C-alpha positions in Angstrom: -0.9 -18.3 -28.4 2.3 -16.3 -27.7 4.6 -14.9 -29.5 8.0 -15.3 -28.0 11.5 -13.2 -29.7 14.6 -14.1 -27.9 17.0 -11.0 -27.9 19.7 -12.0 -25.5 20.4 -16.0 -24.6 24.4 -15.6 -23.6 25.2 -16.7 -19.8 27.2 -14.9 -17.3 28.7 -12.1 -19.6 28.2 -10.8 -22.9 30.4 -12.0 -25.4 29.9 -10.4 -29.2 31.9 -11.3 -32.2 31.8 -13.8 -35.5 32.5 -16.7 -33.3 29.2 -16.3 -31.4 26.8 -14.6 -34.6 24.7 -17.7 -35.5 23.4 -18.1 -31.5 24.1 -14.3 -30.0 26.8 -12.6 -27.4 24.3 -10.6 -25.5 22.9 -12.0 -22.0 19.3 -13.0 -20.9 16.7 -11.4 -22.6 13.4 -12.9 -23.8 10.6 -10.9 -25.4 6.8 -12.5 -25.1 3.8 -11.5 -26.0 0.3 -13.0 -25.6 -3.0 -12.3 -27.7 -5.0 -10.2 -25.5 -1.6 -7.1 -26.2 -0.1 -8.2 -22.7 3.8 -7.4 -22.7 6.1 -9.6 -21.3 9.9 -8.6 -20.8 12.2 -12.2 -19.2 15.2 -10.9 -17.5 16.9 -7.6 -18.9 20.6 -8.6 -19.6 22.6 -6.7 -23.1 20.1 -7.6 -24.9 17.7 -5.5 -23.4 19.0 -2.7 -24.9 17.5 -3.6 -28.9 14.7 -4.4 -27.5 13.9 -1.2 -25.8 15.4 0.5 -29.5 12.5 -1.5 -31.1 10.0 -0.6 -28.5 10.5 2.7 -28.5 10.2 2.7 -32.2 7.3 0.5 -32.7 5.4 0.5 -29.9 2.3 2.0 -29.2 1.9 4.8 -26.5 1.6 4.5 -23.6 3.8 1.6 -23.0 3.0 -0.3 -20.4 5.3 -3.8 -20.1 6.1 -6.6 -16.9 10.0 -7.1 -16.4 10.0 -10.6 -14.8 13.2 -10.9 -13.7 14.5 -14.3 -12.5 17.8 -13.3 -10.3 19.8 -10.0 -9.8 23.1 -11.3 -11.1 24.5 -9.1 -13.0 24.1 -11.0 -16.6 20.5 -10.7 -15.8 20.4 -7.0 -14.9 22.9 -5.4 -16.8 20.7 -3.9 -20.1 18.4 -2.2 -17.6 19.9 1.0 -17.7 20.7 1.2 -21.5 16.8 -0.2 -21.7 15.2 3.1 -23.3 11.4 2.6 -22.0 12.8 3.5 -18.9 13.4 6.5 -20.0 10.3 7.7 -21.1 7.5 10.0 -19.3 4.7 7.8 -21.2 6.5 4.4 -19.9 5.0 2.3 -17.1 7.7 -0.5 -16.2 6.4 -3.2 -13.3 9.2 -5.0 -12.6 8.6 -8.2 -10.7 11.7 -9.9 -8.9 12.6 -12.3 -6.1 14.2 -10.9 -3.0 18.1 -10.9 -2.9 20.5 -11.8 -0.1 20.0 -8.7 1.9 19.0 -6.2 -1.0 15.6 -6.1 -2.6 15.5 -5.4 -6.6 15.2 -1.9 -6.4 18.3 -1.4 -4.2 20.3 -4.0 -6.9 19.4 -1.7 -9.9 19.8 1.6 -8.4 23.0 -0.1 -7.3 24.4 -0.2 -10.5 23.1 3.0 -11.7 25.0 5.2 -9.0 27.4 8.0 -10.3 30.3 5.7 -9.9 29.3 3.0 -12.4 26.9 5.2 -14.8 25.6 8.8 -15.0 22.0 8.7 -14.8 20.4 7.1 -11.7 17.7 5.0 -10.8 16.0 8.4 -9.5 16.0 10.1 -12.8 14.4 7.9 -15.2 11.5 9.4 -15.9 9.0 6.3 -16.3 6.6 5.1 -13.8 8.4 2.1 -12.2 6.7 -0.1 -9.7 8.8 -2.6 -8.1 7.3 -5.7 -6.4 8.8 -8.8 -5.0 8.0 -12.4 -5.4 8.1 -15.5 -3.3 6.4 -19.2 -4.5 3.3 -19.2 -5.7 1.3 -17.3 -8.4 0.1 -13.8 -9.5 -1.8 -12.2 -12.4 -0.9 -9.8 -15.4 -4.6 -9.2 -16.4 -5.8 -12.5 -17.7 -2.2 -13.7 -17.9 -1.8 -16.3 -14.9 2.1 -16.3 -13.7 3.7 -18.9 -11.4 6.9 -19.2 -9.9 8.9 -21.4 -8.5 12.6 -21.1 -6.5 15.4 -22.5 -8.6 18.9 -24.1 -7.2 20.9 -21.4 -7.6 23.7 -19.6 -5.9 21.3 -16.4 -5.3 17.6 -16.6 -4.5 16.1 -17.3 -8.3 12.7 -17.9 -9.5 11.3 -19.7 -12.7 8.3 -18.2 -14.5 5.8 -19.9 -16.1 3.4 -18.1 -17.9 -0.3 -19.5 -19.3 -2.7 -17.2 -21.0 -5.3 -19.3 -23.4 -4.6 -22.4 -23.1 -0.8 -21.6 -24.5 2.1 -22.2 -21.2 5.8 -20.9 -21.9 8.2 -22.1 -19.0 10.9 -19.6 -18.5 13.9 -21.7 -16.5 17.5 -20.5 -16.2 20.5 -20.3 -14.1 19.1 -23.9 -12.1 21.6 -27.1 -11.8 20.2 -30.5 -10.8 19.6 -31.1 -7.6 21.1 -34.6 -7.6 22.4 -37.0 -10.7 19.4 -38.4 -11.8 19.3 -42.4 -12.8 18.0 -42.2 -16.3 14.8 -40.6 -16.5 14.4 -41.4 -12.7 14.3 -38.4 -10.7 14.4 -39.4 -6.8 15.0 -36.2 -5.1 12.5 -33.9 -4.5 13.4 -30.5 -5.8 13.4 -32.2 -9.3 10.3 -33.7 -9.1 9.1 -30.3 -7.9 10.8 -29.0 -10.7 9.6 -31.5 -13.5 5.9 -30.5 -12.2 6.3 -27.2 -12.4 7.0 -27.5 -16.3 4.2 -30.3 -16.5 2.8 -29.5 -20.1 4.6 -26.5 -21.1 4.2 -25.8 -24.8 8.2 -24.0 -24.6 10.6 -24.8 -22.0 12.8 -21.9 -22.1 15.8 -24.3 -19.6 19.5 -22.9 -18.7 21.8 -25.5 -21.2 25.2 -23.9 -20.2 27.0 -27.4 -19.9 27.5 -30.4 -21.4 27.9 -33.1 -19.0 31.7 -33.5 -19.0 31.6 -29.5 -18.1 29.4 -30.1 -15.5 31.6 -32.9 -13.6 34.2 -29.6 -12.8 31.7 -27.4 -12.8 28.8 -29.0 -9.6 28.0 -26.0 -7.3 27.9 -23.0 -10.0 24.4 -23.2 -10.5 23.9 -24.1 -14.0 22.6 -27.1 -15.7 24.2 -30.0 -18.3 22.5 -30.0 -21.5 21.7 -33.6 -20.7 19.7 -32.7 -17.6 17.4 -29.8 -19.3 16.5 -32.4 -21.9 15.7 -35.2 -19.3 13.4 -33.1 -16.9 11.9 -31.7 -20.1 11.0 -35.0 -21.3 9.9 -36.3 -18.3 7.6 -33.0 -17.8 6.0 -34.0 -21.6 7.0 -30.7 -22.5 6.3 -29.7 -26.6 8.9 -27.9 -27.2 12.8 -27.0 -25.5 14.9 -24.0 -26.2 18.4 -24.4 -24.8 19.4 -21.2 -23.5 21.8 -19.3 -21.2 24.7 -20.4 -23.4 28.3 -20.4 -21.6 30.5 -17.5 -22.6 33.3 -20.3 -23.8 31.0 -21.5 -26.2 31.2 -20.7 -30.0 28.8 -21.3 -32.5 30.2 -24.4 -33.1 29.8 -25.8 -29.4 26.6 -24.8 -28.9 25.4 -26.4 -32.4 27.2 -29.5 -30.7 24.9 -29.5 -27.4 21.8 -29.4 -29.3 22.6 -32.2 -31.6 23.6 -33.7 -28.4 19.8 -32.8 -26.9 18.7 -34.0 -29.7 20.3 -37.5 -30.1 19.3 -37.8 -26.3 15.1 -37.2 -27.8 15.6 -39.3 -30.6 17.2 -42.6 -28.8 14.1 -42.1 -26.8 11.5 -42.2 -29.4 10.2 -38.8 -27.9 8.0 -36.3 -29.6 10.2 -33.3 -28.0 11.2 -30.8 -30.5 14.9 -29.2 -29.0 16.5 -26.3 -30.5 19.3 -23.9 -29.0 18.0 -20.6 -29.0 19.7 -17.6 -30.9 19.2 -14.1 -30.8 16.2 -12.5 -32.9 14.7 -16.3 -33.2 10.7 -15.5 -32.8 8.6 -17.9 -32.3 4.8 -18.3 -32.1 3.3 -20.9 -29.6 0.1 -22.3 -29.7 -0.8 -23.8 -26.9 -3.5 -27.2 -26.8 -5.6 -26.0 -23.9 -5.0 -25.5 -20.1 -2.3 -26.9 -18.3 -2.3 -28.7 -15.0 -2.1 -25.3 -12.2 1.4 -25.7 -10.5 1.2 -23.1 -7.2 -1.1 -23.1 -5.0 -1.0 -19.4 -3.0 -0.1 -15.8 -3.3 3.2 -15.3 -5.1 2.9 -11.7 -4.0 2.5 -12.3 0.2 5.6 -11.4 1.4 7.2 -14.2 3.8 10.1 -12.8 5.6 12.2 -15.6 7.5 13.8 -13.2 10.2 14.1 -14.8 13.3 13.2 -18.3 12.0 14.9 -21.2 13.7 17.7 -24.1 12.8 18.5 -27.2 14.3 21.6 -28.1 12.8 22.9 -31.7 13.6 26.6 -32.1 13.1 30.1 -32.9 15.1 32.4 -30.9 12.7 33.1 -27.5 14.1 33.9 -25.9 11.1 30.7 -26.9 9.1 28.6 -26.0 12.0 30.8 -22.2 11.7 30.5 -22.0 7.9 27.1 -22.6 8.3 26.2 -20.8 11.4 27.7 -17.7 9.6 25.8 -17.3 6.4 22.4 -18.3 8.2 23.0 -15.4 10.7 23.6 -12.9 7.8 19.6 -13.7 7.4 19.0 -13.2 10.9 18.3 -17.0 11.7 18.8 -18.8 14.7 20.8 -21.7 15.2 21.2 -24.3 17.4 24.0 -26.9 17.0 23.7 -30.1 17.8 27.0 -32.8 17.9 24.9 -36.0 17.5 21.5 -38.0 17.6 21.1 -38.1 21.3 21.5 -34.0 22.1 19.1 -33.4 18.9 16.3 -35.7 20.6 17.2 -34.0 23.8 17.0 -30.5 22.6 14.7 -30.1 19.5 11.2 -29.9 21.4 12.3 -27.2 23.4 13.7 -25.4 20.5 11.2 -26.2 17.7 12.9 -25.8 15.1 11.3 -24.3 11.9 13.6 -26.7 10.0 16.7 -29.0 10.3 20.1 -29.5 8.6 21.5 -32.8 9.4 24.8 -34.3 8.6 24.7 -37.7 7.6 27.7 -38.7 9.1 26.9 -38.7 13.2 29.1 -40.4 16.1 26.4 -42.1 17.1 24.7 -43.3 14.0 23.5 -42.7 10.7 21.9 -39.1 10.1 19.5 -40.6 8.0 18.1 -42.7 10.9 17.4 -39.2 12.7 14.8 -38.2 10.4 12.1 -39.7 11.2 12.6 -39.7 15.1 13.2 -35.7 14.9 10.2 -35.4 13.1 8.0 -37.8 15.9 9.6 -35.6 19.0 8.6 -32.7 17.5 5.0 -33.5 16.2 6.0 -32.2 12.7 5.5 -34.8 9.8 6.6 -32.9 7.5 9.0 -30.8 8.8 11.9 -29.7 5.8 15.2 -31.0 6.5 18.2 -30.6 4.4 20.1 -33.7 4.6 24.1 -33.5 4.0 26.0 -36.2 2.2 29.0 -37.3 0.9 26.9 -40.5 -1.2 24.4 -39.9 -3.9 23.2 -43.3 -3.6 21.1 -41.4 -0.4 18.6 -40.0 -2.1 17.3 -43.3 -3.3 17.1 -44.5 0.4 13.4 -44.5 1.1 13.6 -43.2 4.2 15.2 -40.1 2.8 12.6 -39.7 -0.2 9.8 -39.8 1.8 8.0 -37.4 2.8 8.9 -34.9 0.2 10.2 -32.5 2.3 13.5 -33.7 2.8 16.1 -32.4 0.7 19.8 -33.5 0.2 22.7 -31.8 -0.9 26.2 -33.8 -1.6 28.8 -32.8 -0.1 31.5 -30.2 -0.5 28.6 -28.3 -1.2 28.1 -24.7 -1.9 27.4 -22.0 0.8 25.0 -19.9 -1.0 22.8 -22.6 -2.7 22.7 -24.4 0.9 21.2 -20.8 1.7 18.9 -20.3 -0.7 17.6 -23.9 -0.5 16.9 -23.2 3.3 15.1 -20.1 2.2 13.0 -21.8 -0.2 12.0 -24.2 2.4 11.4 -21.5 5.3 9.3 -19.7 2.7 6.6 -22.6 1.8 6.4 -22.8 5.8 5.7 -19.9 6.0 2.5 -20.1 3.7 -1.0 -19.8 5.0 0.3 -20.0 8.5 -0.8 -16.7 10.2 0.9 -17.5 13.5 4.2 -17.6 11.9 4.4 -13.7 11.2 6.8 -11.6 12.4 7.0 -8.3 14.2 7.2 -5.3 12.4 8.5 -1.6 12.5 6.0 0.7 12.1 7.3 3.9 10.2 4.2 5.8 11.8 5.7 5.3 15.3 8.4 7.2 15.1 7.3 9.6 17.7 5.9 6.6 19.6 6.5 6.3 23.8 8.9 3.3 25.4 5.2 2.4 26.8 3.4 1.8 23.3 6.8 0.2 21.8 7.5 -2.5 24.5 9.8 -5.1 23.8 8.2 -8.4 23.1 9.1 -11.0 26.1 9.1 -14.5 24.7 9.1 -17.9 26.2 7.8 -19.6 29.0 6.6 -17.0 32.5 8.3 -17.2 35.5 5.7 -19.0 37.5 6.2 -22.4 34.9 9.5 -23.9 35.8 8.8 -26.8 33.6 8.8 -24.0 31.0 11.7 -22.1 32.1 13.8 -25.5 32.4 12.9 -26.1 29.1 14.3 -22.4 27.9 17.5 -23.1 29.6 18.2 -26.0 27.6 17.5 -24.6 24.5 19.4 -21.4 25.4 22.3 -23.4 26.3 22.6 -25.3 22.8 22.2 -21.5 21.6 24.9 -20.0 23.3 27.4 -23.1 22.6 27.7 -22.2 19.2 28.4 -18.7 19.5 32.5 -18.5 20.1 32.4 -16.1 23.4 30.4 -18.9 25.0 32.5 -22.2 23.7 35.0 -22.2 26.7 32.0 -23.1 28.8 31.0 -26.8 30.2 27.8 -27.6 29.9 26.7 -27.3 33.6 28.0 -23.8 33.8 25.9 -22.8 30.5 22.9 -24.1 32.1 23.6 -22.0 35.5 24.0 -19.1 33.0 20.9 -19.2 31.2 19.1 -20.4 34.4 16.8 -17.5 34.6 17.2 -16.1 30.9 14.9 -15.1 29.1 14.1 -13.6 25.1 13.1 -10.2 24.1 12.1 -9.2 20.5 12.5 -5.7 19.9 11.3 -3.6 16.9 13.6 -1.1 14.5 14.6 2.2 16.4 13.9 0.7 19.8 15.8 1.3 22.7 17.2 -2.3 24.2 19.9 -0.5 26.5 19.8 3.2 27.5 22.7 5.2 28.8 22.9 6.5 32.5 20.6 3.6 33.6 21.6 0.7 36.1 23.0 -2.2 34.3 20.8 -5.5 35.3 21.1 -7.4 32.5 24.0 -8.7 29.8 21.9 -8.7 26.5 22.5 -11.2 23.8 22.0 -10.9 20.1 19.8 -13.5 18.5 19.6 -12.4 15.1 19.0 -9.3 13.9 21.5 -6.0 14.6 22.2 -3.4 17.2 23.5 0.2 17.0 25.6 1.4 19.8 25.9 5.3 20.6 27.3 7.3 22.8 26.6 10.6 24.2 29.2 12.6 26.2 27.5 14.3 29.9 29.8 16.6 30.3 29.3 19.1 26.8 26.5 19.2 24.4 27.7 16.4 22.2 26.0 15.0 19.5 25.0 11.3 19.8 28.2 9.3 18.7 27.9 6.2 16.4 30.4 3.5 17.9 29.6 0.3 16.3 26.9 -2.5 14.8 26.7 -5.7 16.3 24.7 -8.8 14.8 24.2 -12.7 15.7 26.7 -13.7 19.1 27.5 -10.2 20.0 26.7 -9.0 23.7 26.0 -5.8 25.2 26.0 -4.5 28.1 28.3 -5.7 29.7 30.5 -2.7 31.1 28.3 -1.2 33.0 28.0 -4.8 35.3 31.8 -5.2 35.0 32.2 -1.9 36.7 29.4 -1.5 39.2 28.4 1.8 36.9 25.6 3.0 35.1 24.9 2.3 31.3 27.9 4.2 29.6 26.6 3.9 26.2 22.6 3.5 24.4 22.0 0.4 22.5 19.3 0.9 19.9 17.5 -1.9 17.5 18.2 -1.5 14.2 16.0 -3.7 12.8 13.4 -6.2 14.2 16.4 -7.6 16.5 15.9 -10.9 19.2 17.9 -11.0 22.0 18.5 -13.5 24.9 18.4 -11.0 28.4 20.7 -12.8 31.3 20.5 -11.4 34.6 23.3 -9.8 36.1 24.2 -12.7 38.9 24.2 -15.4 36.5 26.3 -13.3 34.4 29.3 -12.5 36.7 29.0 -16.0 38.8 29.7 -17.8 35.7 32.3 -15.2 34.8 34.2 -15.2 37.9 33.8 -19.4 38.2 35.2 -19.5 34.2 38.5 -18.4 33.3 38.1 -19.5 29.6 35.1 -16.8 29.5 37.1 -14.3 31.1 39.8 -14.5 28.6 37.4 -14.5 25.6 35.4 -11.6 27.1 38.7 -9.8 26.9 39.7 -10.4 23.8 35.9 -8.7 22.8 36.2 -5.7 24.9 39.8 -5.9 23.4 39.1 -5.6 20.1 36.0 -2.9 20.3 38.2 -0.3 22.3 40.9 -1.0 19.6 37.7 -0.2 16.9 36.7 2.5 18.9 39.9 3.9 19.6 40.2 4.3 15.8 36.3 5.6 15.3 36.4 8.5 18.3 39.7 9.6 16.4 38.0 10.0 13.0 34.8 11.5 14.8 36.3 13.7 16.2 33.4 16.3 17.5 33.0 19.8 15.5 35.1 22.4 19.0 32.5 24.7 18.7 28.8 22.8 18.6 30.2 19.5 20.0 28.1 17.9 16.6 30.2 15.4 14.2 32.4 17.5 11.8 32.3 17.1 7.9 34.7 14.2 7.7 33.0 12.2 10.8 29.8 12.9 8.5 31.1 11.1 5.8 32.9 8.6 7.2 29.8 7.6 9.2 27.4 8.0 6.0 29.2 5.2 4.5 28.2 2.6 7.2 24.8 3.9 8.0 24.1 4.0 4.2 25.1 0.8 3.8 22.9 -0.8 7.2 20.2 1.0 5.3 20.4 -0.9 1.7 20.8 -3.9 3.8 17.8 -3.3 5.6 16.1 -1.8 2.3 14.7 1.3 4.1 14.5 5.1 3.2 16.7 7.3 4.0 16.6 11.4 4.5 18.7 14.2 4.1 18.2 17.6 5.2 20.6 20.3 5.0 20.7 23.6 7.3 22.3 26.7 6.3 22.5 29.8 9.0 20.6 32.7 7.3 22.8 36.2 7.2 25.7 34.7 9.4 28.4 36.5 8.1 26.1 40.0 8.7 25.7 39.0 12.4 29.5 38.3 13.0 29.9 41.6 11.0 27.3 43.4 13.1 27.3 41.6 16.3 30.7 40.3 16.7 31.6 36.4 16.0 30.9 35.6 19.6 27.5 36.5 18.9 27.2 34.6 15.5 29.2 31.5 17.3 26.5 31.4 19.6 23.8 31.2 17.0 25.2 28.1 15.4 25.8 26.5 19.1 21.6 27.4 19.5 21.1 25.8 16.2 23.0 22.6 17.2 21.2 22.2 20.1 17.9 22.4 18.3 18.7 19.2 16.0 19.8 17.6 19.1 16.6 18.0 20.6 14.2 17.6 17.7 16.2 14.3 16.0 16.0 10.7 17.3 19.2 9.0 18.6 19.2 6.8 15.4 19.6 10.1 12.9 23.2 11.4 12.3 23.4 15.0 13.1 26.6 16.7 12.1 28.0 20.5 11.8 29.1 20.0 8.0 30.5 23.9 7.0 30.8 27.1 9.0 27.0 28.0 8.5 25.6 24.7 7.4 24.4 21.3 9.4 23.6 18.3 8.2 21.3 15.5 9.5 20.8 12.6 8.0 17.5 10.6 9.1 17.6 6.5 9.0 13.8 4.7 7.9 12.3 8.3 7.2 10.1 9.7 4.4 8.9 12.9 3.7 6.1 13.0 6.3 8.6 12.5 8.4 11.0 15.5 7.2 7.9 17.7 7.9 7.2 16.9 11.2 11.0 17.2 11.9 10.8 20.7 10.0 7.9 22.3 12.0 9.5 20.7 15.6 12.9 22.5 14.3 11.1 26.0 13.1 9.3 26.0 16.1 12.5 25.5 18.4 14.7 28.3 16.9 11.9 31.1 17.4 13.3 30.2 21.1 16.9 30.4 20.3 17.3 34.2 20.2 15.1 34.8 23.3 16.6 31.9 25.4 20.2 33.0 24.4 20.0 36.4 25.1 20.7 37.3 21.1 19.5 40.5 19.2 18.4 38.8 16.9 16.5 35.9 15.0 18.2 32.6 14.1 16.8 32.3 10.7 17.5 28.7 8.5 17.2 27.7 5.0 16.9 24.3 4.5 16.9 21.4 1.5 15.4 18.1 1.6 16.7 14.7 -0.6 15.2 11.5 0.0 16.6 8.3 -1.3 15.0 4.9 -1.6 18.3 3.4 -2.3 21.2 5.2 -0.5 23.8 6.3 -2.9 27.2 5.0 -1.0 28.6 8.8 -1.5 27.3 11.5 0.5 27.9 13.6 -2.2 25.2 12.7 -4.1 22.3 13.4 -1.8 24.2 16.9 -0.9 23.9 17.7 -4.3 20.0 16.8 -4.9 19.4 18.7 -1.4 21.1 21.7 -2.1 18.8 22.0 -5.2 15.7 21.8 -3.0 16.8 24.7 -0.9 17.4 26.6 -3.9 14.5 25.8 -5.5 13.1 27.2 -2.4 14.9 30.2 -2.4 13.7 31.0 -6.0 
């Protein structure tokens, strides 16, 4: 048996008031307790506040609970800052959720608790909090089996199927139909999977935000009409259905009408499904009739990174390719466009896609007729294919329905929903396939030599003519989709990539080094790189110039000027680059006015942006380091970059001890020399990716990317050793010493001042 209580039933935004008193105005939050005492909280909307207060008063200590979040839209997490167990030192919170777009659950929860929005940060909470990101699959909470499955929503969202002692509860909210069903017949494989997930559940809590009439104008919003919720529960053979996630525009009378509609639908089919609208405060005892069918086959705890996966898109519409390409690039996916069936079949074998997106209307035939030939050509009978179609009739076509790895999306479609489906299918492709694992950055390799961290080369060897030709076709197709290279015709593209290779760089690895000979141009296929520059005539610190991503090129300036590299390019994450030899790049550039004009525009835009950057980042005239304003400007960009990549940052502050006494006793020239010495030490001891600044008169700051306490300790050891040598080396009659403070953040705040306060507190504790 399980006990279920609804603390929040509303969707989108809380709507308390007299008109919603019966069913409630708080957003999603459901309490589930099993017979063995396991406490599970489903979502953490505004209803979580009242639940937290009740748990604080009545639960035994120490309190241990499992918070399962379906996704991180606001209406499912806004109650967390007011959830009192998170503030209790003897409480343990295990938080589970899918990874969102560019952000994980910890970063998202921390983001809404920054000082700009809330007086208490995530780091200030006293409870023991553990975060786990989930995929599709299963995991266990003691004797409780939890199974997960992706839903059809505008952000990565998962449903939870909870089973214990023969009782099963399925929590399925923020989901819309994959396709309009014909009665109780569901052709779409997504709807079939959805029904199978709920099979035999004793209680299904299902999104039922709209009426069928309302849903006609709200397709793509990620929510279900009550008719669909009822039909899938009937098809799944569920025993009870709770209509959930009530629309904020629906008062109690409207919710009652939807409840009546669902009950009438069940009665018309002479079915035994019990239907009711979920209401705040409603408590249920759910008793099962025996173990239900196992749904998941693999662990939900195993992360499946999709960065670098290859997606073939077959469409004659440039605007469609551009919009899809942009949103896929944000997930570091590699895109190969093809305008028709013939081009897709020609390029597919060389590109070897992990997934294909095919428009149903192609210039040389129906897109449906490409599905089977493409799979045969690739030798992948179960290749996931997403078919973009104008007609709802397409899904009933047997060629679409078999195999079940064909997905259909009706136009006009929601780009976020398309991306969530792509992510779900690629995650399934990765299950159980060790060959799909990707290169990962090793935090312990911060000090590794370049030889130990050499880029990973991919593709055919130089001696394989057949492999080189295949790569050329593949690379030409990739470049054709990028705005810079669109002016080139097929022959020019093949000439450009005839000797191209591909390399993978891990985070922090140097792609291009300032001062080296320029022999190649690098095209970013996935990931991101940072461009930094150091001056040669003065001891300036490296200056951040730009962050570049998919479709951008680096290394072209040295080739155009026939000079050494003018800047260093560092991989900010796992990054895949196409490497074009200097000779081939110049040959095509000299013979293509279109490419020359496009490159000129790119360089002009970069020059314009760089001028603005350098004006803001004017260095400190004494030390050559970034100044206070430059540090703050760059921090915002770097913190956002770190939040997207879900990496730690560390702030180290240093105060030069007794600087006023040094100036008074030895003169300002000696004090200035001491400051220059500290700046030199910090430049020598830090990495290219770290930001070093003179933050005040006697204060220095270092922002370390992707670093923890161990990395900071290593840096402090190096700094202390080098500071001992500053006096003798510079002829100073005193020893240069610094006090230090450290702050480390797993979710970097938007303002650097938050970290500075924490680092200053650490410094004061050390002094005390």
